[in-house]
N, C-alpha and C positions, 0 to 999 in steps of 0.2 A: 168615716175617713174618705168616703166617696164624694167627690165634688159634684154637686147637682147643678143643672142649668138654671141660672137666674132668668128673670124676665128679659133682661138685657141681652143675655146670651142666646135666648130663644128667638128674640127679634133679629139678632145678628145672623143666626143660622138660617132663618127664613129668607133674609135679604141676600145672603151669599149664595143660597141654593138657586134663587132666581137669577142671579147674575151669572153663575156658572152654567145654568141650564141653557143659556142662550148661545153657548159655545159648543160647536161640534168638533170633536177631536177625531181626526182620521190619520191614517198612516201616510207619511209623505211619499210622493212618487220617487223622489230622489233627493240626495243632499241632506242637510241637517234640518231638524224641526225649528220652525220659526214662530216667534210669538209676537203679537201686535203691540208695539210700544204705546200706541194711543190707548189701547185697552188697558194696559198696565197702569198708565198715568190715571186713567179714570178709576181703576180699582183703588189706587192709592189716594187720590184726591177726594173722590166722592164716597168711597166706602171705608177708607182708612185702613186698608189691609196691612200695610206695612208698619202702621203705628199702634196697632191694638195692644201691644205689650210694652210699648216704649213710654217713658215718663212725659208728662205734659209739658215740662220745661223744654223738651226737644221737639214738641209738636205732636206727640202721640196722645193716645187716650187713656193709657195706664190702666187698662183692664186686666193686665197680667197674663200669664201663660194660658189660663183658662180660655180666654178669648182667641188666642192664637191657635189653641187646640181645635176650636170650632172651625176656624179658617182652614187648618190643615185637613181635617176630616172632610170638609166639603170639597176642598181641592183634590184629595184622593178619590172621592166618589166620582168626580167628573173627569179625572186624568188630565187637568188642565196643564198646558205647557208653561204657564206664567211662572216667573222666577221666584216662587214663594219659598221653596226649600233652600235654594242657592242664596238668595239675597236677604230675605227676612230672617230665616233661621240661621244659616251658616254665616253670612256676612255681618248681619247686625248682631247676632249672637256673639260672635267673636269680638266685635267692638265692645260690647257690654262687658264681657268677661275679662278682657284685657286690662280694663280699668284706666285706659288712657283717655282722660276727660277731654284734653284738647283735640285729640284725633276724633273723638266721638262728636264733639261739637262742630268740627269742620266737615265730617263726612255724613253724619246722620241726616241732616235736613234734606239733602239731595236724594238720599235713599228713601225717605219717608214720602216725598212728593212724587216719586217715581221717575224723576228726571235722570237719575243714575241707578245702576244696579251693581251688586258685588257678588263675589263668590269666594269659596275657599278651596285650595288644592285638596282634592279628595284624599290623598295619601295622608294628609295630616290628621284626618278624623277617623281613620280606620282603627288604629290602635293595636295592630298585630305586628308580626315580624316583618310584613311588607310595608309597613306604614311609612318608612322613610327611605324606600328604595328610590324615590324621586329625589336625587341628590341635588340640593340647591345650596350654594354658598353665597355669602354676602361679604362685601369688603367696603371700608369707607371709615368716615368719622361721623361725629354727632350731626354735622351739617349736611353731609352728603353720603348716601349709600348706593351701591349698586348690587344687583343679584344676578347670578349666572347659574344655569342649570335647566332641567327639563322636568315638568310635572305632567302626568298622565290622567286621563279620564276626568278632567275638571268639568264639573257640572255647570252648564250654561257659560262655559269659558269663551265661546265665540261672541257672545253678546254682552258679557259683563264688562262694566267700565273699570272696576277695581277688582284685583284678585289678591287675597291674603295667602302668603306662603310661609312656611317654616324653613328657615335657612341657617346653616351653620356659620358661626362667626368665631373669631379667635377667643372670644369670651364664652362661647358656648351657643346653644340654639337660641334663636330669636324669632320673632314674628314680624313680617314686613308687609306693607301694602304697596302694590304696583299699579300704576295707571296703565291699562292695556293699550292705550293710544301711543305709548312710548315706542320710539323706533326700535328699541332693543327687545321688544316683545314680538314673537312670531307665533301665530295661532293656526292650528290645523284641525279640521274636523275629524273626529274618530267615529267609526261605526259602533253601534250599540244594539244590543237586543231590544232595548226599550225605544220604541219608535215615537214616544210621546215626550221624550226629553233629549236634550242635546249635550253631547260631551266632546271635549277637544283636548288636544295636546298643546301645551304651552311651553315655548323655548324662551329662556331669558338669556340674552346676550349682553351682559353689563347693563341691564335695564335699571333706570333710576327707581329707587325705592324709598319708602318712608318707614322708619322703624317705629313700631308700636311699643310704648312704655309698658311692659307687663312685669316690672319689678324683678326682672331676671329670672322669671318662672314661666317661660314660654310653654314647657311641656305640661305644666300644671294647669295652665289655661286651656290647652288642647284637650287635657283629660276631662275638664269640666264641660268643654264643648261637646265631647263625645256623649255624655250623659244627655245633654240637651238634644242632640241630634237623634239619639236613640228613642227618646220619648216623642219628639216631633215626627219622626219616621213612622213610629208606631200608630200615631194619630192618622197619618195619611193611609197607612196600610189598613187600618180599621175602616176608614171610609171606602177604600177600594174594595175590601172584602164584602162589605155590606152591599155595595152597588152590584158586584158580581152575583152574589147570592140572590138579590132581589131580581136581577135579570133572569136568572135561571128559573126561579119560581114562577115568574110571569110567563116565561115560555112554556114550561111544562103544564101550566094551567090552561093554555090555549091550544097546544098541539094535540091533534086528535089522531089516534091509531086504533084500529079494530073497533071503531065506534065509540071510543072513550078518550078523555084527556089523559095523556101519559102521566100526568101528575097524580092520577088516582091509583096507578100501579104501585104495589107495596114496595118493590125495590127502589123506585124513584122517590117515593116518600121517605123511605129510610135514609137515603142519601142526603136529601134536603134537610131532614131532621138533625142528622149528625153535624151538618154544616151550621145549622142554626144553633146548636149547642156550643160548637166551637166559637162561633161569632159572639155568643153571650159571654164566654170566657174572655174573649179579647176585649169586649166592652168593659168588663170589670178591671182587666189589667190596665187598659189605657186610662180609665177613670182614676184609678189609684195612682198611677204614675203622674198624671196631669195634676192631681191634688198635691202630690209630693213635690213636684217641681214648682207649682204655684206658691206653696208655702215655704219653700227652701228647706224642707224637712230632712232629717237624717234618714228618713225612710227611702229617699231617692236612691240610695246605694243598692237597695234591693229592688225597688220598683222599676227603675229604668231598664235593667237587663231582663227582668221578667216580662215587661211590656214588649220589649224588642223580640224576645223568643216567641211569645204567644201570638202577637199580632203578625209577625213575619210568617210563621207557619200557617196561620189561619188565612192570610191573604193568598198564599200560594195554593192552598187547598180549594178555597172558594173559586179562585180564578181557573184552576184546572178543571174543577167540576162543572163550572159554567160552560166551558168549551164542550165538554162531553155530553152534558145534559142538552145542549142545543143540537146534538146530532151533527149531520153533515154540514149544515149551514154554520155551525160553530167554528169549523176549520177553514172557513173562507176568508179571504183577504178583506172583503168588504164588510164583514161583521166586526164589531168592536170587541168580541170575546178574547181574540188573541192579544189585544192591546193591554187588557188587564193582566193576562198571563205574563206578558213580556215585562210589564212594569213590576209585577211581583217577584219574578225571578232576578231582575236587575237589582231591586232593592235588597234582596236577600244575599246577593254576592258582593255588591260593590260597597254598600254602606254599612253592612252588619257583618260582625265576626262572631260566629256562634260559640267558639271556644272561649273567647274573651267574656261573653255574657254569662256562661256557666261558671267561669272562674270568679266573676264578680258576685254572683249569687251565693256561691260557697264562701267567699270572703265575708260577705255581709252577714252570714250565719256563723261566723267564727271558725270556718273550716279553711285551712290554708294548705297549699301544696307542699309536699315535702322536698327537701333538697334545695 
């Protein structure tokens, strides 16, 4: 049941690692994190990052989620600010799940070649009691819709060309896509603990919007999107955790105290060994979830929340210990250790809801809450 890397995926991983290794991620001095549009275009046109899981009829390579999982792991390892999670996972994922073939045909080509990017209002994919606190309403007819309201903490909201939002209509909730160049869209940078990603507040003031045809089941589409995001984020978290642990092991193997490498001290060896065991568990969880999503198997109901819990916890632990094992230098602004910790904590709080994951696991095992 574990999805093994094929020769194609192995080559893809090697190429991606070489590409991401040429990018040095540092904390911005001020303002929002910015990513290079030319670099993103190159990633899409030369490497096909945005199209690895899309069908060939739309210009993709149709490798399935297994290939996208490799992209996400390598992206997480490097902490790249490129809009992979926001545009490729959230934006393209929502387009696919909504089932609006006309909208997909209209929007997807520009997303695949990197000339446009998309994102989804974060509140729509949390899936907890706070999910719809960003109250957005829509009014109009089949020919013209407008949306009004505010959404918070939108990933890459300052740079995205399109944003998907859940809005209430007289007929119930629906999903709309808004062009952020519309005069009715006001964007503001929001501070974030994660210094390698950009978040923003978007205010819609009767902004023109396009209704996605989701057969009247907007919340069902978003529920499926949450499972996709859970697995995708787990892949990123695994890559980040692996990079953090590797950095810690490399450092303790070189740092000398009392005439010995500190990695030879029993206490340090035990800490690294514990993290290695946790990372191995995360590898199993993310491989199982990738297989489940790749095969559209019923096992996804259990695999997605398991991967989210295991990989989220492992990333936090590896990132935290990476800071500590580096000693004094690990706490400095110039070192990258704090960037992994910031990413791990932001992922754990903004995109993941622990209580919901536990409820999903119990429900998948036939255990339901009383009352």
